[in-house]
N, C-alpha and C positions, 0 to 999 in steps of 0.2 A: 480517300475514305469514301465508302459506299454504304449507304443506308438504304435498304430496299423495302420501304413501305411497312416496316414492322409496326403493328398496331397493338398497343398496350391499353387495356381498358381499365383505368382507374375508376374508383367508385364516384359516379355522378359527374364525370368530367367528359365534355364533348371530345370524341376522337375523330371527327371528320377532318379530312385533309383538304387544303385548297390548292389547286394547281392553276398556274397562270402561264399562258404562252406569251412571251415578251418580244417585241421588236426594239432594238436600241440602235441609235445612230450617233456617231461622234460629230462634234461640231464642224470638224474639218473634212468629213466624209459623209455628207448627208444622203448621198445616193448609194451608200454601201451598208445597209443595215445588217445587224447581227441578231439572230433569233435564238432564244433559249427558253428554258422552263424554270419557274420558280415554284418550289413547294413550301407552303406555309410561309411565304415571303423570303425564302432563302434560295439562292442559286443552286440548281442541281448539277453536280459535276457531270461532264461528258454529255450534257443535254444540248449544247449549243452548236450552231453552224451558221455559215453565211448563205447556205442553201435553205430556203424557207420550207421546202417539202421534206427535206431530211430532218430538220429540227421539229417540224410538226408531227412527223412519225414518231420521234422520240417522246414528244409531249403525250401523244395518245398511249403509248406504251406505259408511261408513268401514271397517267390519269386513270388507267384501267387496272392498276395494281401491279404492273410489271416492274422490272428492274433493269438498269442499264449496266450493271456490273459485268465486266467482260468475263467470258468463260475461257478456260484454258484446257488444252488437250495435249498430252505427250504423243508425238507422232513417231518418234524413234528414240531408242535409248541404247547407249553403248557403254561398256565398261572397259577400262584400261587397267591391265595388271601391271603394278609398279614393282620394281625390284628394290628390296630394302637393303 
């Protein structure tokens, strides 16, 4: 599921979003951190990476209002005629 920073402005409610860049290590792998983004205290799907620079680039995209939802493009299309 992808939610791409949709802002709904209800009457008198703060619509600010909080983004956090997180480094997490497991107790048995202290030298192998995993980096990801949290939006309003929730993990953002597809934001994580073991490469800090890649994860930070995704964090910046999200914090600037972007979306990590993948885009698809049809590169080729073929039809097969079937015999009934």
